[in-house]
TORLOSE-505301 format. One record per atom (N, C-alpha, C, O, CB): residue in one letter; x, y, z. Coordinates in steps of 0.001 Angstrom, whole numbers, padded with zeros to 6 digits, always signed. Atoms other than C-alpha are relative to their C-alpha. Glycine has a CB too. Layout:
N
AXYZ
...
//
This chain:
60
X-000318+001384-000381
X+038698+112604+140693
X-001507-000883+000112
X-002504-000360+000609
X+000890+000046+001536
X+000985+000730+000201
X+036211+109796+140147
X-000304-000596+001446
X+000680-001114+001975
X+000289-000957-001110
X+000357+000673-001208
X+034590+108509+143396
X-000120-001511-000129
X-000669-001901-001159
X-001250+000545+000489
X-000121+001440+000142
X+035005+104650+143981
X-001223-000555+000971
X-001169-000323+002179
X+001592-000551+000461
X+001109+000652-000583
X+031789+102849+145078
X+000131-001335+000569
X+000535-002174-000237
X-000940-000062-000889
X+000071+001341-000620
X+031603+099745+147491
X-001236-000552-000624
X-002035+000159-001233
X-000060+000009+001631
X+001061+000917+000467
X+029160+096918+146572
X-001395+000745+000663
X-002326+001172-000020
X+000303-001712+000582
X+001499-000419-000663
X+026333+098124+149137
X-000297+001525-000653
X-001464+001894-000775
X+000055+000098+001988
X+000345-001573+000540
X+026552+101890+147627
X-000382-000365-001542
X-001210+000425-001995
X+001541+001282+000103
X+000608+000221+001227
X+025904+100461+144103
X-001202-000580+000170
X-002111-000174-000554
X+000741-000731-000840
X+001279+000480-000091
X+023119+098263+145408
X-001024+001126+000320
X-002131+001140-000217
X-000025-001066+001003
X+000962-001031-000381
X+021556+101407+147043
X-000293+000974-001046
X-001404+001495-001136
X+000457+000710+001151
X+000203-000953+001300
X+022109+103617+143833
X-000957-000599-000874
X-001982-000010-001218
X+001342+000245-000868
X+000716+000582+001071
X+020763+101184+141486
X-001191-000751+000219
X-001944-001058-000705
X+000781-000760-000635
X+001094+000680-000508
X+018224+099354+143758
X+000019-001567-000643
X-000991-002253-000805
X-001350+000866-000370
X-000218+001443+000471
X+019723+095975+142346
X+000684-000728+001115
X+001432-000164+001914
X+000892-000098-001354
X-000498+000894-000927
X+020594+092974+144411
X+001521-000200-000306
X+002008+000082-001401
X-000807-001309-000042
X-001396+000744+000419
X+024165+091566+144647
X+000269-000801-001107
X+001131-000708-001980
X+000363-000825+000896
X-000214+001077+001094
X+023488+088646+142697
X-000540+000392-001328
X-000345-000400-002250
X-000670-001335+000387
X+000457-000494+001400
X+021781+090738+139705
X+001162+000647-000302
X+001593+000419-001433
X-001328+000960-000125
X-001018-000880+000385
X+024698+093132+139822
X+001136-001031-000609
X+001658-000827-001706
X+000509+000951+001306
X-001072+000900+000566
X+027178+090252+139348
X-000482-000834-001210
X+000304-001103-002118
X+000510-000975+001106
X+000384+000767+001070
X+024958+088219+137051
X+000061+000915-001391
X+000407+000411-002460
X-001444-000580+000322
X+000082-000847+001068
X+024562+091376+134725
X+001400+000416-000428
X+001672+000683-001598
X-000852+001147+000335
X-001546-000099+000205
X+028325+091932+135024
X+000444-001125-001066
X+000904-000851-002175
X+000835-000244+001499
X-000381+001225+000939
X+028967+088401+133465
X-000564+000180-001182
X+000130-000069-002168
X-000420-001363+000468
X+000704-000077+001394
X+026263+089147+130692
X+000455+001216-000621
X-000105+001452-001691
X-001605+000011+000063
X-000241-001061+000573
X+027991+092426+129948
X-001001+001172+000076
X-000923+002114-000713
X+000240-000354-001152
X+000887-000844+000006
X+025153+094369+130989
X+000096+001193+001095
X-000733+002092+001229
X-001098-000732+000069
X-000248-000923-000998
X+026629+096312+133803
X+001416+000143+000238
X+002167-000827+000131
X-000671-000341+001179
X-001331-000407-000077
X+029809+098078+134454
X+000967-000893+000778
X+000606-001256+001897
X+000009+001275+000544
X-001063+000653-000718
X+033024+096140+135486
X+000481+000685+001144
X+000520+001913+001058
X+001065-000235-000818
X-000666-000909-000988
X+034581+097150+138768
X+001508-000088-000255
X+002002-000883-001055
X-000352-000403+001532
X-001307+000223-000272
X+038120+097752+139555
X+000309-001026+000864
X-000501-001110+001787
X+000525+001038+000428
X-000723+001036-000849
X+039940+094975+141287
X+000916+000539+000880
X+002021+000872+000451
X+000714-000963-000773
X-001306-000668-000778
X+041850+096333+144225
X+000758-000937+000594
X+001913-000624+000886
X-000325+000995+001128
X-000554+001065-000459
X+042673+092985+145582
X-000960-001248-000149
X-002039-001180-000736
X+000409+000280+001339
X+001046+001404+000338
X+041132+089263+145646
X-001234+000142+000609
X-002211-000480+000193
X+000544-001489+000576
X+001216-000114-000680
X+038608+090502+148159
X-000785+001324-000084
X-001892+001536+000412
X+000264-000281+001318
X+000407-001513+000103
X+038219+094242+147222
X-000262+000372-001433
X+000579+000164-002308
X+001152+000983+000573
X+000296-000466+001340
X+036428+095659+144198
X-000867+001336+000216
X-001665+001530+001133
X-000802-001171-000883
X+000826-001241-000093
X+035021+098994+143606
X-000536+000655-001486
X+000269+000644-002417
X+000931+001094+000785
X+000421-000757+001114
X+033007+100848+140840
X+000190+001340-000135
X+000136+002081+000847
X-001152-000138-000148
X-000302-001492+000152
X+033722+104095+139414
X-001508+000611+000003
X-002401+000067-000647
X+000931+000384-001506
X+001269-000535-000242
X+030722+106435+140454
X-000576+000366-001492
X-001715+000071-001856
X+000107+001290+001034
X+000249-000366+001529
X+030819+107827+136664
X-000504-001104-000864
X-001361-000906-001725
X+001300+000480-000670
X+000331+001153+000695
X+030535+104370+135345
X-001407-000457+000214
X-002138-000780-000722
X+000900-001018+000346
X+001166+000475-000360
X+027556+103418+137336
X-001338+001194-000447
X-002496+000871-000712
X+000188-000330+001627
X+000827-001052+000350
X+025903+106959+136552
X-000434-000056-001582
X-001579+000064-002017
X+000747+001302+000363
X+000081+000153+001334
X+026505+106553+132942
X-000914-001116-000603
X-001627-001001-001599
X+001262-000166-000402
X+000898+001276+000283
X+024852+103041+132861
X-001409+000370+000347
X-002350+000134-000411
X+000448-001339+000893
X+001488-000415-000402
X+021824+104456+134859
X-000577+000923-001142
X-001676+000627-001610
X-000041+000862+001506
X+000385-000813+001051
X+021523+107263+132205
X-000430-000468-001198
X-001153+000227-001912
X+000868+000721-000259
X+000169+000872+001190
X+021348+104607+129439
X-001268-000796+000039
X-001794-001272-000966
X+001161-000948-000131
X+001061+001151-000255
X+018555+102544+130965
X-001414+000692-000803
X-001730+001881-000773
X-000274-000322+001956
X+001226-000444+000737
X+015273+102696+128798
X-001029+000760+000991
X-001290+000420+002145
X-000724-001309-000676
X+000941-000771-001078
X+012845+105194+130248
X+000581+001186+000668
X-000197+002031+001110
X-000403-000935+001162
X-000981-000916-000744
X+015480+107431+131764
X+000210+001261-001108
X+000757+001067-002193
X+001581-000885+000414
X-000367-001115+000745
X+015596+110994+130296
X+001217+000760+000486
X+001262+000939+001703
X-001095+000855-000059
X-001120-000679-000404
X+018997+112945+130406
X-000222+001363+000361
X+000718+002063+000738
X+000934-000062-000945
//
């Protein structure tokens, strides 16, 4: 089962700010979250890890 990450965890893992995460999501450059309710979203840990693996300069 995939772990679901809160925004602050995604910020820590990626070193991105909240505003950058949401801006990149709008531009299709960052994984979309799962919407749990109107005020609650979570990101799949695997989606964030895959995104990070595809970053330029990162070797798998």
